[in-house]
C-alpha positions in Angstrom: 0.0 0.0 0.0 1.7 3.3 -1.1 2.0 6.2 1.3 -0.8 8.6 0.8 -0.1 11.9 -1.0 -1.0 15.3 0.4 -4.3 15.5 -1.4 -5.5 12.1 -0.2 -4.4 12.9 3.4 -6.2 16.2 3.3 -9.3 14.9 1.4 -11.6 15.2 4.4 -10.7 18.8 4.8 -11.1 19.5 1.1 -14.6 17.8 1.2 -15.5 19.9 4.2 -14.5 23.1 2.5 -16.1 22.2 -0.8 -19.5 23.3 0.3 -20.5 27.0 0.8 -21.5 26.5 4.4 -19.3 27.7 7.2 -17.7 25.1 9.5 -16.2 25.2 12.9 -12.5 24.7 13.3 -13.2 21.7 15.5 -15.1 20.0 12.7 -12.0 20.3 10.4 -9.7 19.0 13.2 -12.0 16.1 13.8 -12.2 15.2 10.1 -8.4 15.3 9.7 -7.8 13.4 13.0 -10.1 10.6 11.8 -8.2 10.3 8.5 -4.8 10.4 10.1 -5.8 7.8 12.7 -7.0 5.5 9.9 -3.7 6.0 8.0 -1.7 5.2 11.2 -3.6 1.9 11.6 -3.4 1.1 7.9 0.4 1.6 7.7 1.2 0.2 11.2 2.6 3.5 12.5 2.5 3.9 16.2 0.3 0.9 16.8 1.0 -2.6 18.2 -0.8 -5.8 17.3 -2.6 -7.2 20.3 -4.1 -10.4 18.9 -5.0 -12.2 15.7 -8.2 -14.2 15.0 -8.3 -17.4 13.1 -11.4 -18.1 11.1 -12.0 -21.7 10.3 -14.3 -23.3 7.8 -15.9 -26.7 8.2 -14.4 -29.3 5.8 -17.5 -31.1 4.5 -15.4 -33.6 2.6 -14.2 -35.0 5.9 -17.8 -36.0 6.8 -18.8 -37.5 3.5 -19.6 -41.2 3.6 -18.2 -43.4 0.9 
């Protein structure tokens, strides 16, 4: 997964500013914070893996009678 460029990182802010309505600074900060948090998780920056989950599927061939 490539590192996001500036436009993709700032996309939430650009979308917020695209309308003609006025927005509070806290709305812009929240939008950027959510995007940054997602990138940190996606790129494993400043996060630690706590656990993994194994998903198993029933093998129906095992139970078939011959």
